[in-house]
C-alpha positions as CSV (number, residue, x, y, z in Angstrom):
1,X,-67.3,234.5,58.0
2,X,-66.8,234.6,54.1
3,X,-64.0,232.2,54.5
4,X,-66.1,229.8,56.5
5,X,-68.8,229.9,54.0
6,X,-66.3,229.2,51.1
7,X,-65.0,226.2,53.0
8,X,-68.5,224.8,53.4
9,X,-69.3,225.5,49.7
10,X,-66.3,223.4,48.8
11,X,-67.6,220.7,51.3
12,X,-70.9,220.9,49.5
13,X,-69.2,220.3,46.2
14,X,-67.4,217.3,47.5
15,X,-70.7,215.9,48.8
16,X,-72.4,216.6,45.6
17,X,-75.2,214.0,44.7
18,X,-73.7,211.6,42.1
19,X,-74.8,208.6,40.2
20,X,-73.3,206.5,43.0
21,X,-73.4,203.0,41.4
22,X,-72.8,200.1,43.9
23,X,-70.5,197.4,42.7
24,X,-72.1,194.0,42.0
25,X,-71.9,191.7,45.0
26,X,-71.9,194.6,47.6
27,X,-73.6,193.7,50.8
28,X,-75.9,196.3,52.4
29,X,-78.1,196.3,55.4
30,X,-79.1,197.9,58.5
31,X,-77.4,196.7,61.7
32,X,-79.2,196.9,65.1
33,X,-76.6,198.5,67.3
34,X,-77.1,200.7,70.5
35,X,-80.6,201.6,69.5
36,X,-79.8,202.6,65.9
37,X,-80.6,201.0,62.6
38,X,-77.0,201.6,61.3
39,X,-76.9,201.6,57.5
40,X,-73.8,199.9,56.2
41,X,-72.2,198.4,53.0
42,X,-69.4,195.8,52.7
43,X,-67.3,196.1,49.5
44,X,-64.7,193.6,48.2
45,X,-62.8,190.8,49.8
46,X,-59.6,190.7,51.8
47,X,-58.3,192.1,55.2
48,X,-61.1,194.2,56.6
49,X,-60.7,198.1,56.5
50,X,-63.4,200.3,58.2
51,X,-64.0,203.7,56.6
52,X,-65.6,206.4,58.9
53,X,-67.0,209.5,57.1
54,X,-66.7,213.1,58.0
55,X,-69.4,215.5,59.3
56,X,-72.4,215.9,57.0
57,X,-71.2,213.3,54.7
58,X,-72.6,210.0,53.4
59,X,-71.0,206.8,51.9
60,X,-71.2,208.0,48.3
61,X,-70.2,211.6,49.0
62,X,-67.2,210.7,51.1
63,X,-66.1,207.3,49.7
64,X,-67.3,206.9,46.1
65,X,-64.0,207.7,44.6
66,X,-62.0,205.9,47.2
67,X,-63.7,202.5,47.5
68,X,-62.5,201.3,44.1
69,X,-58.9,202.2,44.9
70,X,-58.6,199.6,47.8
71,X,-58.7,196.6,45.5
72,X,-57.5,194.0,48.0
73,X,-59.5,194.9,51.0
74,X,-62.9,194.1,52.4
75,X,-64.2,197.6,53.1
76,X,-66.7,198.2,55.8
77,X,-68.5,201.6,55.4
78,X,-71.4,202.9,57.5
79,X,-73.5,206.1,57.7
80,X,-73.2,207.2,61.3
81,X,-75.9,208.4,63.6
82,X,-78.3,210.9,61.8
83,X,-76.3,210.9,58.6
84,X,-77.5,209.4,55.3
85,X,-79.7,206.5,55.6
86,X,-79.2,206.1,59.3
87,X,-82.0,207.7,61.2
88,X,-81.2,209.8,64.3
89,X,-82.3,208.7,67.7
90,X,-82.8,210.6,71.0
91,X,-79.2,210.1,72.0
92,X,-76.4,212.7,72.2
93,X,-74.2,212.6,69.2
94,X,-70.6,211.9,70.5
95,X,-67.3,210.5,69.2
96,X,-67.5,207.8,71.9
97,X,-71.0,206.8,71.0
98,X,-70.1,206.5,67.2
99,X,-67.1,204.4,68.1
100,X,-69.3,202.1,70.1
101,X,-71.6,202.0,67.0
102,X,-68.7,200.9,64.8
103,X,-67.8,198.3,67.4
104,X,-71.2,196.9,67.4
105,X,-71.3,196.8,63.6
106,X,-68.1,194.7,63.6
107,X,-69.8,192.3,66.0
108,X,-72.8,192.0,63.9
109,X,-70.7,191.3,60.8
110,X,-68.7,188.8,62.9
111,X,-65.4,190.6,62.3
112,X,-63.0,190.2,65.2
113,X,-60.7,193.1,64.3
114,X,-60.0,195.5,61.5
115,X,-58.0,198.5,60.5
116,X,-59.9,201.8,60.9
117,X,-59.6,204.9,58.7
118,X,-61.5,208.0,59.7
119,X,-61.7,211.3,57.9
120,X,-62.3,214.6,59.9
121,X,-65.1,213.7,62.3
122,X,-64.4,210.1,61.4
123,X,-60.9,210.6,62.6
124,X,-62.2,211.4,66.1
125,X,-64.3,208.2,65.9
126,X,-61.3,206.3,64.8
127,X,-59.2,207.5,67.8
128,X,-62.1,206.6,70.1
129,X,-62.2,203.1,68.5
130,X,-58.6,202.6,69.5
131,X,-59.3,204.0,73.1
132,X,-62.6,202.1,73.8
133,X,-62.2,199.0,71.6
134,X,-58.5,198.3,71.2
135,X,-59.1,194.5,70.8
136,X,-61.1,195.3,67.6
137,X,-58.5,197.6,66.0
138,X,-55.2,196.6,64.2
139,X,-54.0,199.9,62.9
140,X,-55.5,203.4,62.8
141,X,-55.5,205.9,59.9
142,X,-56.4,209.4,60.8
143,X,-57.2,211.6,57.8
144,X,-57.3,215.3,58.9
145,X,-58.7,214.5,62.4
146,X,-57.7,215.4,65.9
147,X,-57.4,213.8,69.4
148,X,-58.2,217.1,71.3
149,X,-60.3,220.1,70.5
150,X,-57.5,222.6,70.2
151,X,-55.8,220.4,67.6
152,X,-57.6,222.7,65.1
153,X,-56.2,226.1,64.3
154,X,-57.8,228.6,66.6
155,X,-59.8,230.3,63.8
156,X,-61.2,227.0,62.7
157,X,-62.2,226.0,66.3
158,X,-63.8,229.5,66.8
159,X,-65.9,229.0,63.7
160,X,-67.7,225.8,64.9
161,X,-70.5,227.7,66.7
162,X,-71.3,229.8,63.7
163,X,-72.2,227.0,61.3
164,X,-75.9,226.5,60.8
165,X,-78.3,225.0,58.4
166,X,-78.8,228.3,56.5
167,X,-75.2,228.0,55.2
168,X,-76.2,224.8,53.3
169,X,-79.6,226.0,51.9
170,X,-80.0,224.5,48.5
171,X,-76.5,222.9,48.6
172,X,-75.6,219.3,47.6
173,X,-75.4,218.5,51.3
174,X,-78.9,219.5,51.9
175,X,-80.0,217.7,48.7
176,X,-78.3,214.5,49.7
177,X,-79.9,214.7,53.2
178,X,-83.3,215.2,51.6
179,X,-82.8,212.3,49.2
180,X,-81.3,209.7,51.6
181,X,-82.6,210.6,55.2
182,X,-85.6,208.9,56.6
183,X,-86.5,212.2,58.1
184,X,-85.7,215.0,55.5
185,X,-87.6,217.5,57.4
186,X,-85.0,217.4,60.2
187,X,-82.2,219.0,58.3
188,X,-81.8,222.0,60.6
189,X,-81.7,219.7,63.7
190,X,-79.2,217.5,61.9
191,X,-76.6,220.3,61.2
192,X,-77.0,221.6,64.8
193,X,-76.6,218.1,66.4
194,X,-73.6,217.4,64.2
195,X,-71.8,220.6,65.2
196,X,-72.5,220.0,68.8
197,X,-69.8,217.4,69.2
198,X,-67.1,220.1,68.7
199,X,-68.6,222.8,70.9
200,X,-67.4,221.3,74.1
201,X,-63.7,220.7,75.0
202,X,-62.1,217.3,74.8
203,X,-58.6,216.0,75.3
204,X,-57.7,212.3,74.7
205,X,-53.9,212.8,74.8
206,X,-53.2,210.5,77.6
207,X,-55.6,207.8,76.3
208,X,-53.9,208.0,72.9
209,X,-50.5,207.9,74.5
210,X,-51.4,204.6,76.2
211,X,-52.8,203.0,73.0
212,X,-50.6,200.1,71.7
213,X,-51.9,200.6,68.1
214,X,-49.8,201.9,65.1
215,X,-51.2,205.2,63.9
216,X,-50.8,206.9,60.6
217,X,-51.8,210.6,60.7
218,X,-52.2,212.5,57.4
219,X,-53.1,216.1,57.0
220,X,-52.7,218.9,54.4
221,X,-50.3,221.7,54.7
222,X,-53.2,224.1,54.4
223,X,-55.5,221.9,56.5
224,X,-57.5,223.1,59.6
225,X,-55.2,221.1,61.9
226,X,-52.1,222.4,63.5
227,X,-48.8,220.8,62.4
228,X,-47.5,220.5,65.9
229,X,-50.7,218.5,66.9
230,X,-49.6,215.9,64.5
231,X,-45.9,216.2,65.5
232,X,-46.9,215.7,69.2
233,X,-48.6,212.4,68.2
234,X,-45.5,211.2,66.6
235,X,-43.4,212.1,69.7
236,X,-46.0,210.2,71.9
237,X,-45.4,207.2,69.6
238,X,-41.7,207.1,69.6
239,X,-41.1,209.2,66.5
240,X,-40.1,212.8,65.7
241,X,-36.5,211.8,65.7
242,X,-34.0,210.5,63.2
243,X,-34.7,206.9,62.4
244,X,-31.3,206.2,60.9
245,X,-29.9,206.4,64.6
246,X,-32.2,203.8,66.0
247,X,-35.6,202.1,65.7
248,X,-38.2,203.8,63.7
249,X,-41.8,204.2,65.2
250,X,-44.4,202.0,64.1
251,X,-46.6,205.1,63.8
252,X,-46.3,207.6,60.8
253,X,-47.3,211.0,59.7
254,X,-47.6,212.8,56.4
255,X,-48.3,216.4,55.5
256,X,-49.4,216.7,51.9
257,X,-48.4,219.8,49.9
258,X,-50.9,222.3,48.6
259,X,-53.7,220.4,50.3
260,X,-56.6,221.8,52.4
261,X,-58.9,219.9,54.8
262,X,-61.5,219.4,52.2
263,X,-59.0,219.2,49.3
264,X,-57.3,216.2,50.9
265,X,-60.2,214.1,49.5
266,X,-59.1,215.1,46.0
267,X,-55.4,213.9,46.7
268,X,-56.3,210.2,46.8
269,X,-53.6,209.3,44.3
270,X,-51.1,210.4,46.8
271,X,-52.4,209.2,50.1
272,X,-54.1,205.9,49.3
273,X,-50.8,204.3,48.2
274,X,-49.2,205.6,51.5
275,X,-52.0,204.1,53.5
276,X,-51.6,200.8,51.7
277,X,-47.9,200.8,52.5
278,X,-48.7,201.4,56.2
279,X,-51.2,198.6,56.3
280,X,-48.8,196.2,54.6
281,X,-45.8,197.3,56.9
282,X,-43.9,198.8,54.0
283,X,-41.3,200.1,53.5
284,X,-39.4,198.2,56.3
285,X,-36.4,200.4,56.8
286,X,-33.6,199.2,59.0
287,X,-31.5,201.7,60.9
288,X,-28.2,202.8,59.3
289,X,-25.4,200.6,60.0
290,X,-22.1,202.4,60.7
């Protein structure tokens, strides 16, 4: 339990309330999708990239340091059901439902298709975007996310039903919720509902196998996700073999050294350039000629 509390203290530090200064010209609004008033922001110009935050996070807490690094992209960022400025509704929280919300947001913004990057919980939403709305997805970037419930290390999965609002008492996560949420009195319900999506088994292996969308999966070597979970994804997508002997997979994976599940958000100077390479189709390695 002490290790779980420590991890969430680190998460709270990551989600600290900052002087989040929106860039000039940023479009903001509330999109009417699936009964929600989904808060969103659009930053920059270029090919569209959707960023989907992790559990308990908001746009500033998850993406403040990352938005300025994608200089040539139109970034679409939203606060998911019950998070930040998006009020909860009487609907079960689910990866599928949140993917439908992102789909609806793209339609409101009149964006036919986009690349999608999801972190942690957002990674599950990104997988579901590829499964449920493939026509709207060009490429997927999964940052410390899973496509089945036991993709987490066993001790991580076992910890989910022990997480409660008391752990966040007085933390930056609670402070951010108090300052942004339309219903700050519902923090305990927010924590419980957010954790509910990982308290029941799910397995999207076959659906992910069938997806004809390039996927880049990134995790830390001290992440909460099993290495073989990521390796299995590469096997499904034609990788996990020596590319010099034939065609390389259009999907990729990366394991960042000395990096935890929370800490991966502090390693942006490593993974953001890798993501940009993936989105641009670089490097274009040809098989070895003998």
